[in-house]
FITI-416671 format. One line per field, with one value per residue (C-alpha): residue number from 1; residue in one letter; y, z, x. Coordinates in Angstrom, 2 decimals, m for minus. Each point is the difference from the previous one (the first is absolute). Layout:
<recs>
k [NUM,...] .
r [A,...] .
north [Y,...] .
up [Z,...] .
east [X,...] .
</recs>
This chain:
<recs>
k [1,2,3,4,5,6,7,8,9,10,11,12,13,14,15,16,17,18,19,20,21,22,23,24,25,26,27,28,29,30,31,32,33,34,35,36,37,38,39,40,41,42,43,44,45,46,47,48,49,50,51,52,53,54,55,56,57,58,59,60,61,62,63,64,65,66,67,68,69,70,71,72,73,74,75,76,77,78,79,80,81,82,83,84,85,86,87,88,89,90,91,92,93,94,95,96,97,98,99,100,101,102,103,104,105,106,107,108,109,110,111,112,113,114,115,116,117,118,119,120,121,122,123,124,125,126,127,128,129,130,131,132,133,134,135,136,137,138,139,140,141,142,143,144,145,146,147,148,149,150,151,152,153,154,155,156,157,158,159,160,161,162,163,164,165,166,167,168,169,170,171,172,173,174,175,176,177,178,179,180,181,182,183,184,185,186] .
r [X,X,X,X,X,X,X,X,X,X,X,X,X,X,X,X,X,X,X,X,X,X,X,X,X,X,X,X,X,X,X,X,X,X,X,X,X,X,X,X,X,X,X,X,X,X,X,X,X,X,X,X,X,X,X,X,X,X,X,X,X,X,X,X,X,X,X,X,X,X,X,X,X,X,X,X,X,X,X,X,X,X,X,X,X,X,X,X,X,X,X,X,X,X,X,X,X,X,X,X,X,X,X,X,X,X,X,X,X,X,X,X,X,X,X,X,X,X,X,X,X,X,X,X,X,X,X,X,X,X,X,X,X,X,X,X,X,X,X,X,X,X,X,X,X,X,X,X,X,X,X,X,X,X,X,X,X,X,X,X,X,X,X,X,X,X,X,X,X,X,X,X,X,X,X,X,X,X,X,X,X,X,X,X,X,X] .
north [m64.03,0.67,3.52,1.65,2.80,1.48,1.66,2.24,m2.69,m2.29,2.81,0.86,m3.64,m0.33,3.23,m1.31,m3.39,1.59,2.73,2.59,3.32,1.97,m2.45,m0.10,3.82,0.10,m2.32,2.11,3.26,m1.44,m1.33,2.24,2.73,m2.38,m2.28,2.95,1.22,m3.44,m0.20,3.51,m1.01,m2.49,2.27,2.11,3.42,m1.06,m2.91,2.35,1.47,m3.34,m0.89,1.15,m1.64,0.42,m2.32,m2.72,0.42,m0.55,m3.02,m1.53,0.64,m1.57,m3.13,m0.08,0.50,m2.66,m2.57,0.94,m0.48,m3.43,m0.84,m0.76,1.27,m1.11,2.44,m0.93,3.48,3.34,1.66,m2.79,1.48,3.40,m1.55,m2.14,3.04,1.90,m3.01,m0.28,3.74,m0.24,m3.00,1.80,3.05,m2.05,m1.77,3.31,1.45,m3.10,0.37,3.65,m0.56,m2.79,0.86,0.58,2.55,1.07,3.53,0.45,m0.46,2.86,3.13,3.06,2.74,2.56,m1.96,m0.32,3.57,3.36,1.40,3.56,m0.40,1.57,m1.05,m3.55,m2.49,m0.89,m3.40,1.61,2.56,m2.76,m1.92,3.11,0.85,m3.54,0.27,3.38,m1.47,m2.86,2.39,2.37,m2.91,m0.67,1.56,3.12,m1.71,m2.77,2.59,1.76,m3.27,m0.66,3.54,m0.34,m3.48,1.20,2.86,m2.58,m0.01,m3.19,m1.44,1.44,3.46,m0.17,m0.91,3.06,2.24,m1.29,m0.17,m3.64,m3.29,m1.80,m2.98,2.18,1.01,m3.65,m0.97,2.82,m0.91,m3.61,1.25,2.08,m3.01,m1.95,2.91,0.54,m3.70,m0.52] .
up [m36.27,3.63,0.16,3.34,m0.70,3.47,m0.91,m2.87,m1.61,m0.22,m1.32,m2.67,m0.97,m0.45,m2.04,m2.42,m0.30,m0.68,m2.17,2.27,m1.43,3.20,2.15,m2.47,m0.17,3.81,m0.05,m2.66,1.87,3.20,m1.61,m3.00,1.75,1.99,m2.99,m2.17,2.77,0.24,m3.77,m0.20,2.40,m2.59,m3.05,m0.52,m1.61,m3.42,m0.14,0.92,m3.49,m1.37,2.36,3.22,3.14,m1.35,m2.93,2.26,2.61,m2.59,m1.50,3.42,1.05,m3.20,0.62,3.64,m0.83,m2.72,2.29,2.93,m2.22,m0.96,3.72,m0.29,3.47,3.59,2.89,3.58,1.46,m0.55,m1.44,m2.49,m2.67,0.13,0.15,m3.02,m2.02,0.97,m0.82,m3.45,m0.48,0.99,m2.30,m2.90,0.68,m0.01,m3.16,m1.74,1.14,m1.29,m3.32,m0.38,1.17,m2.47,m2.20,m3.23,1.61,2.95,1.30,m1.05,m3.63,0.07,m1.90,0.77,m2.46,2.11,m0.49,m3.76,m0.84,1.29,0.45,0.09,m3.51,m2.45,m3.28,m1.22,m0.20,m3.55,0.10,1.33,m2.80,m2.62,1.42,0.07,m3.59,m1.06,1.70,m1.66,m3.45,0.58,1.06,m2.93,m2.41,1.44,m1.35,1.88,1.53,1.43,1.41,1.69,1.55,1.40,1.37,1.71,1.33,1.45,1.52,2.06,m1.85,m0.19,m3.28,0.63,0.70,m3.15,m2.02,1.34,m0.70,m3.58,m0.56,m1.05,1.48,2.75,m2.35,m2.48,2.74,1.01,m3.64,m0.52,3.23,m1.20,m3.35,1.88,2.00,m3.21,m1.67,2.97,0.43,3.27] .
east [m1.25,m0.72,m1.55,m0.60,m2.53,0.55,3.32,1.09,2.14,m3.02,m2.19,2.57,0.49,m3.74,m0.11,2.64,m1.69,m3.39,1.52,m1.63,1.21,m0.68,1.95,2.89,0.01,0.10,3.03,1.72,m0.68,1.41,3.19,0.76,1.98,2.21,0.58,1.11,2.31,1.62,0.42,1.45,2.80,1.26,m0.12,3.11,m0.25,1.33,m2.46,m2.86,0.36,m1.17,m2.86,m1.62,m1.25,m3.55,0.79,1.36,m2.74,m2.71,1.77,0.58,m3.58,m1.37,2.08,m1.06,m3.70,0.03,1.60,m2.26,m3.06,1.36,0.36,3.72,0.98,m0.48,0.41,0.66,0.49,m1.70,3.14,0.67,m2.26,1.74,3.46,m0.80,m1.09,3.15,2.20,m1.57,0.55,3.69,0.53,m1.69,2.19,3.19,m1.09,m0.70,3.34,1.84,m1.81,1.01,3.57,0.81,2.94,m1.91,m2.33,2.13,m0.07,3.62,m1.08,m2.52,0.90,m2.05,m0.76,1.83,3.24,m0.52,m0.88,1.01,m3.50,1.33,1.43,m2.45,1.62,m0.77,2.84,1.14,m1.74,m3.19,0.13,0.40,m2.94,m2.17,0.93,m0.92,m3.40,m0.59,0.87,m2.44,m2.74,0.61,m0.54,m3.46,m3.19,m1.15,m3.05,2.22,2.40,m2.91,m1.21,3.49,0.18,m3.39,0.78,3.32,m1.96,m1.87,m3.31,m2.05,m1.21,m3.46,1.45,2.13,m3.10,m1.81,3.01,0.37,m3.78,0.07,m1.14,1.86,0.25,1.93,2.42,0.52,0.60,2.52,1.82,0.21,1.39,2.56,1.09,0.58,1.83,2.26,0.75,m1.85] .
</recs>
């Protein structure tokens, strides 16, 4: 590679080759905002539900940095390094959009909860009621200490916190959770 250390492109090239974190950070800071703005232009609102410009920017930058460190590029003009980064970002964006728009995972196949359920409805649907009754029957058949562990776990407690609450060892809690998994077919 022909590095000219008298201009920013040469300084950045050298930073990538030498894996100089400060130089690479300087490059990122100088290009991040513009790269994200360019990417955002390509992402439609429905696709934004699946990924953001931040995701693509980081992926594009990783690819760019890896290839720069491997000295895979030659630059003849000062703007070439920036244009290359932005081109990689646009290509990554298009690739990600194509991926998410394929028929099997297309946006037209998404079904949102708000379309499935009337959230204002307070009574459970018949199939929800049946499922809930089945869960309750399964839980009623369990020993009381197992029911308590499930209740605490669903309450967001960790295994250590459950052990403290039940005044037993964490190992006992792990063992009982493993038993529950087997009993419930999981």
